[in-house]
N, C-alpha and C positions, 0 to 999 in steps of 0.2 A: 472560404477555405484559406488555411495557412501551411506553410510548409513546417513538418515537424520530424526530425531524425529520417530524412529520406522519404516521408509520405506526405501526401495532401490530406489535412485533417480539417473537418468542419468545426468552427468555433460554435456554430448553432444552426438551426434548420429553420427554414422560412415560415413555419406554422406557428413558432413559439419565440418569444424574447429569451435571453439568457435567464432573466429573472423567473419568468414563467415556466420555464423548462424545468429550473431548480424546484419550484414550488410543484410542479407536476410530478416530479419524481419523488418528493416528500410526502404527496396525498394519493398518488396512483401509481404508475410504473413507468420508467424510460429504458431504452435500449441503447446501450453505447457500442459502437463499434471500436474496440481495443485491440484489434489484429495487429498493430504496430509493436505491440509489446513481444518479448522474444521468448518463445516457448523451448524449453529443454527436456530431454530424458537423460537421466545418468542410470546406467545399470551395470551388473557385474560385480564379482567379489572385490570388495574395496570400495564400492560406491558410499557407503555409509560412513566409512573411516575417511574418506577425502572430505565428506562434507563436515564431519567433526572436526577436520582441522581448518577448513575455510570459514567456518560459522561458529557462533557461540551457543547454537540451539542444542536441545537434548535429543538428538537425532536417534540416538539408541533407544529410547523408550517411546518415541513417536509412533502411535499405532499405524497399522495399514488403513490407507483411505482418510487419514486425517492431515491436515495443514498446519503449518506454522509461519507467522511472519519471521523473517531473519534478515541477516546482512553477511556479505562476503567482506572479509575483513583484511586489511593489508598487514603482512607480517611485520612484527616490531613495534609499530604505532598504534594498532586496533582501528585506524582510520577506516570509514566505511566506504568500499568500492562500489557497492550498489545495494540497495535494498531488494529483497526477493521474497516470494512466498514458495515453500517446499511444500510437497505433497508426497507422502510415502504411498508407493502403488505394490509394493511387495517388499520381502527382506532385503534385496538390494537392487531395488527398482525406485527411483524417485523422478517426479516431474516439478519443475522449476519455472517460474515465470520472472523474468527481470526486465529492465528499463530499456525501451529503444534508443534512448539517447546515450545509454553507456554500452551500446553493443560492442563497439570497437574495443574499447578498454576491457570489457568483460571477457571477450573472446581472448584477448593475448593472456588476461589473468588466468583463465580456467586452464587454456592449452599449457601455460607455463606449469601450473602446479599438478594438472593431470598427468603431464610427463613425469614430473618428479615422482610424484606418488606411486605411478605405476612401477617404478624401479623395483620396490620392494613389495607392492600389493597384488601384481597382476594385472591383467588387461581390464581396463575399464571402459566400457562404451557410452560415447557421449554423442547424442544426436540433437541437433537444433532443428525443430519442426519449422522449416521455412515453408511459408505459402499457406499455413494452417490458419484457420479463421478463430477468433477469440472474441465473443462479445459477452457484455455484462447487462443482464437484466435486474434492475434495480428498483425497489420500491415496495410499499406494502401489499401491492396486488400481484407481486411476482410470482409467488407460488401458486395462486389461483389461475395464472395464465399458463404456467409451465405445465402444472399437473394433468390436463386434459390431453397434453400431447405425448406423455410418457406411456409406453406400451411395452410388454413383454418381448424379449428376444426373439428373432425369428428361429426356427429349428431347421436343421442344426444352427449353432450359434457361428457367425461368421468370424469370430475372433477369440482367442485366449483370455484376453483382456477384461472380459465379462467376470464380475465377482461372483463368488459361489452363491450368495444370497441373491433372491430375486425380488427383494423389497422395492416395490415402486411407489410407495408411498412418500412423499415429501415431508410429512409432519415427522417422520422418524430420521430424517436427514437434517442434522443440526449444524449450527454456525462451525465453520472449520473443517467440515467431514466433506466427502466427495464419493460419487458412484459412477459408474458406467452406466448409462441409459441409451436404448434406441428410441427415436421420436417418431411419431406419425406426421408426414409432411402434408401441405397444402393439397398435393397432388393424390392424396390417399394412399401412397405409397409408406411403407416403413424405412427409415433410413438403412441403408445398406451397411453401415457401419455404427458402431457405439461412439458416444460422446462423453468424454468425461466433464461431468457436471459438479462443481463445487459451490458450496454455500457459503457465500461472503461477497465481499466487494470493496468498493472504495468511496463510499457514499455515506456509510452509518446506518443505512437502511438494511432491512431483509433484502436478499438478492441472492443472485446466481452468475457465476461465470463459466461459460460453456466452450470448452475447446472442441474445436470441429475440423474433421479432416477437409482438405483443400476442395474436393469435389463436392461438398455438402454445404459449404458456408453459406452461400446465397440462398438456397431453398429452405435452410433452417431459419435464418433471419426472416425471410419473407414469411414462413410458417407462423412462426411467432405473432408477427405483425398481423396477419390475416386471421389467426385465430382469436386474438384479443380484441381487435378492432380500435379506432382511434379514439374512442371513448375511455379506453382503459391504459393505452399504451402508445407511447410516442418516441421518436429518435431523439437523442440528445447529443449534444457536441462538447468539446473542450470546455467551454465557458461554463456550463453548468456543472461539469464533472470537477472543475477547479473549486467553485464555491462550495460545492456539497463536500468535497473532501476537507476542505478548510473548517467548515463548521463541524465536521466529525474529528478533527485534531489530526489529520493524517498527513504525513509528511510527503513532499515531493522532491525527489532526487534532484541535486543541481541548484536546489534553493534552500530547503529546510535541511538537507543532507549534504555531505561532500566527503572527499578524500582526508580531509583534516578533522573530521569530527567523528568522535566515538559514540557507539550506542549509549553510554552512560550520559555524555553530555546532551544527547539526543532525546533523553527522557524514554529510551527504550531498554532500560536496564531489564524490564521483566522478560525480553526475549532470552535472555541468558538463563539457561537452565540451571535448576539448582545443583545438579551433580556436576555441571561445568564450572560453577563458582568453586567447588571444592577442588576437581580435578584439573582443571583447565585444559591444556592441549590444543589450543585453538589459537589462530594467529593473533597476535596482540595481548594475550592474556597477560603478560607482564606488565602492562600498562592497564587495561581494563579492571583486573581483579584489584589492583591497587586503587583504582578510582571508586569501585563499588565499597570500599571500607572507608568510613569517616577518619579524619586525622586523629580523633581521640581513640581509636581502635588501632592505631598502627598503619593506617592507609594514608592517601593523599588527598582523597576527594575529588571536587570537580570546581574549577574556577567559574565555570558558565554552565548556563542550562538552558534548554528549551522550554517556553513558556507560552501560554496564550495571552492576549491583550484585548480589551475594549477600548476603542480610541474615538474620543470626541471630534467631532466637526468633519473634516475630510478623512478619507480612509488613508492609512499609511500603507504605503508600498513597500517592495523590496528594496532593501539598502538604507531605509530610513534610520537616521539614528536615535538612539534612546538615552536620554539623560536623567540623572537624579533630579528630581524635581525641585530639591532645595538649592541646587547650584546656579550660581549666576555665571555669566560668561567671563572668561579670564583671558585677556589679550596675550598672556605670555605663552599660550598652549593654543595653536591653531590648527585647523584641517587644510586641506588642499585649497578649499575656497576661501580661505582667511578668516573662517568663522571659529569662534573659541572651541577649543577640543576639551577643555577641562569638564568633566563631568560625563563623559561618554561611558555608558556602561553596557551598551549592548547595541545590537542592529536588528531590524526587522527583516525577515526571510520571506514572508509571505503576508498578503493582507488583501482585503475586499469587503464591500458592503454586504452583510448577511442578509439575503431574501427572508430567512425564517425569522431573524430577530428583528430586523429593522434597525441594526446598530452596524458601526464599522468594526470589524474584527480582525485579528493578525495573530501571527505566531513569529517567535524570533528567540535570539538566545540574548541573555541577560546575565550579568555578573552575579555569582553566588551571594546570597544576602539580601538580595532586591527580588527574590523569585517567589517569594509566599504571596498566595493569592490575596488580594486587596491592597497590595502595595500600589501607591499612584507615583507614577513617573511621568517625563515629559517625551514627546516623540516629535521630531522635527519633520513636518509635511509642508512641502512647498515653501519652506524656508522660515515657517512660523511653529512655534511652540504648540503643540496639542496635549492636553492631559489624557493620559491613557491609564487603565487599571489592570494589574496583572490579574489573570483570571485562570481558573482550571480548565482543562480541556477534557472531553470534547465541548464544545460550545452548546451543541444540541445532543439531547439524549439519543443514544444509539439503540436501535430496535433490531437487534441481531436475533435470529430464531434460535433459541434455545431450549425448546420444547414449551408444552402449555403449563402456564403458571398455575398453581391451585389457588382458588379466591381465599382471601384473608377470613 
């Protein structure tokens, strides 16, 4: 167990090593307790327009029960306050998940801009779902584990949040979509409240994130474990979660993203909606929209960008310097430890051995011009130069559920 954002979090469980837990997730299914993440609900007139200001996402065209990865942005600079997943539950009702480590600054940020926005837009209700559970069921067996537990809602329905449709078939719930479901628990009872189940996750595998009312968190988690059995489903901790997300090319805030980094630099330009690229209207648009345009088209482009690496020898960890491979040390330009600083073209932000590939992978920021796949650079690992190859991400092919693919 390790302390993290006010919680005690398991790095691994005693039945599997980190590497074995990683491979288990890729081959079968794992259950991650991610209840430390902060869950929010925004509702009321002006909720959508507030999100249009805080994020670069196409909130206006986001369908009900669809989700999008997004970022909360700083005014003027376009730096990333936090990354978030936004789910639309109604015309002016949204569910957001943000990072636990950013809770204090996110609270201050939302409070300030919510107050300013309400002066012109009317009351917006913001609820932090304290003590709610959040578990992530991830891996190729996830749907077959969850499906038998989904049951029709009791009659009469206990909540107005149940959507009008009653489609209980997970085959028609695609990546980036969500529904409210009741589950049959181990004791034979049907959950008294519905749970928001979203198809997606942080591993690159098919899977689901389940938001659970406080009274049902333990019973729901135990029901999944009991129903699946240990031959199909195991608990997994932070260690496997980190290596899985890195193989999938996903960012971790505070490492791969921070307040000084824009979505364009982070390789997240795709989260900026097509309509937002034309209309702007979000914090930092004066910076971000110019970064999206190449210099030859009147923009400014970017000087650095996030890329992946495969590293020879020992794994490169956060903070490792990236050098142009043709540069020799120059004693006239030195770093704090006295080593030559000439030729430094970037830094590693995350890195680890890849259990799936059997090689050392990393991601980091590199000077534009060195970012193309196949470029050879040097990375300083434990004081020694190691060859690294710029590589496209994800490192491992994602397997999100997007429907049954017709045979060729």
